N, C-alpha and C positions, 0 to 999 in steps of 0.2 A: 797505677803506681800512686802511693800516697804522696801528698804534697806538704810543703812548709805550712800551708794553711791548715792542714789536718793536724800537724804537730801543735800549732797554736790553739786550735779548737780544743784539743785534748788538754792542753795546759790550762785552759780557762775553765774546764769542767769543775774542778774542786775549788775554784776561786771564791773566797769569802765564805766558805762553809767547812773548811778543813783546817784544824789547828795543828801547830807544830808540836810533834811528839818525838823526843829523842829516840831514835831506833825505829820509828814508824816506817813501814815499807820493807824493813829487813826481816830476815828469818830469826828464830829464837837463838840460833847459834851465833848470830850477828856476823855472818860471813858471806852473805849474799841475799838475793831477793826473797822476800817472804811471800806468802800466798796472796796478800792484797796487791802486791806490786806486779804479779803475773796474772791478774784477773782483769777481764774486760769490763770497763765501767767503774764508776766510783763506788767504794764500799758504803753502804747505808750507815755503817757504824761511825764513819767520819762526821757526817752531818748530825747524827744523834748526839755524839759527844760534844760537838760544838754547841748544840742547843742546850745542853746541860750546864754549860759554863757561863761566866759573865766577864765583865771587863777586868776583873782581878786575876784572870787566868795566868798561872805561872807554870811554864813547861817543866821547870825543875822539879815540880812535885809529881810529875806524870812520866818520868823517864822510863822508857822501855815498855810502856803500855802500847805495844806495837800495832794493835788492831784499831786504836782510837784515832789515829791521825798519821801524819807523814813527817819525816825530816827532809832536809834538802835533797839528799841523794835518793831517798825513797821516792820523793815526788818526781824528780827528773826521770828516774828509772821507770816509774809507773807511766809517765807521759810518753816516753819513747816506746814502751811495750804496747801501749794502746794505739800508737800510731803505726807500728810495723807488724803487729800480730793481730789475728782474728779469733784465736781460741785461748781459753784459760790454760794455765799450767805449763807453759813453755819455759825455755831458758830465759832468765831475767836479765835486766840491765841495771842493777843497782850496784854501784861501785863507790868506794870512798871518794869524798869530794875532791881531794887533792889529785886523784888520778883519773877522774871521770872523763875530762875532755880528751886526754891522751888515749884512754881505753877505747872510746868511741871511734877515734881516728884509726886505731889499730884494726878495727873491723873493716876498714876500707870505706867508711861512710863519708869522710871528708878530710880536710887538711888541718893538721895541728899546728898551732902557733904558740910558742912559749910566751909567758907574761911580759917579758921585757921587749917583745917585738910586736905586741898587739897595738895597733894604731886606730882601729875603728871596730864597731860592732854592727851587725845587721840582724834583722829579724830571723829567729831560729838558731842563731849561734849558741852553742853550749859553752858557757864560761865557768871555769873552776879555779879555786884557790886552795890553800892549805885547809881551809875550814868551811868552805861553802861552794855550792854549784847552782847555777841559775840558767834560765833560758832568756836570751835577749829579745827585746821587742824593737830594737833599733835605736838610732840616735835622732834626737829632735833637730830642727833646722839650726839651732844654736850649738849643736854638738853635745848637749847634755844627754844622758843615757836613760833609757827605759827598759825594764825587764820584769819578768814574772818569776816568782820563786816561792819556796816554802822556808821562810825564816821567821823566828818568833815575831808575832804570835801565830802565824800560819801562812796559808797560800794567799799571796797578795801581789798586786802590781805596784812596783816601786820605781821612783825616778831619782836621779842624783840632783842635789841641791845647787848645782852650778849653772842652772838655767831653767828652761821651761819645763823640763821633764817632771820635777817633783810636783809642781802644781797640777800639771796635766794628769799624772797618774792618780793623785788624790781625787781629782774631779771624776775620773772614770770609776774609781773605787766607790765613791759616794753614789754615782749613778747606777752602777751594776750591783752593788752589795751594800745597800743602806743599813741593814741590820748589823753587819760586820762593823761598819763605820761608826755606828752608835757606840760600840764598845772600844774600837781601835781607830780613832779618827785620822791618824797621820801615818802613812806608809812610806814616807820619803826617807832617803838615805843621804849621807854626807857626800860632798863634792868628790872626795877621793875614794869613795866606797869600792869602786871597781879596780883600784890599783892592785896589782899582784894577781890578776886573773889571767890564766891561759885560755886559749880558745880552740874549739873545734868548729870549723865552718863546713856545712854540708856541701857535698858535691852534688849540685842540682842538675848536672848534665851527665846522665848515664849512671847516677848513683842510686841509692835506695829511696831518696825523696826528690821530687821535681818541684819547680816553682812556677807553674803556669800563670799564676796571678801576679808574679813580679813583686812579691812582698819583700824579697831581699834587697830590692833596689829602692824601696820606699822609706821615707822618714817615719819616725815613730808616731808623729801626729796622725799620719794617714793609716798606718798599721792599726793603731788603737781605735780609730774611727771605724775601720772595717770590722775589726773583731767585736767591737761593742754592738754594731748593727747586727752582726751574725748571732751574737748571744741573745739579744733582745728578740730577734725574729724566731730563733729556733729553740730558745730556752735551755741551752746546754749549760 
């Protein structure tokens, strides 16, 4: 059975090498997952497109160039597909940001919590708002939040600025993705950034993902340390 760790490993694969493209990961009809979001592994087109750009990249000039990158829901859908599936071309998991957390819960994967009742986040939680969907990396010891997502300019680790998370995530971005950080040095988000996000928390006892490593119970500092070591060791 795949684990929360596998979800995060897949989430880290496009980190710092995949730009935000409106519609990226969706099909041409813009009503579901496109080919790239139901393919195992990162598309080489994502990194190629990143290499062709510079610090002036403006996603508004590349809307619906769907093969060149991912948007937030395309990214989360691709990550989930690569965690739960082993073959290309299956049914995808790309949904509008506002409905993503609820939709995943409808599959029986975990418990849905509306935004006004969310009191904490853990590693692996799927968080969605009217305009964005992200994967949580947990809370720091001071309760500031860390997460991985595809928001302009692209796939990055971000932390809220109400504590240690923002500095921590910027440090790991510089460590893991130096070329990205030369162009986009600050990935932090405001203190209230996660206000208005609903949550789907995976059922790790008898569900589709387990958590043998206990990542869901760890603080973001420990989760990021583990993921950083894994990425450096295995080069994903």
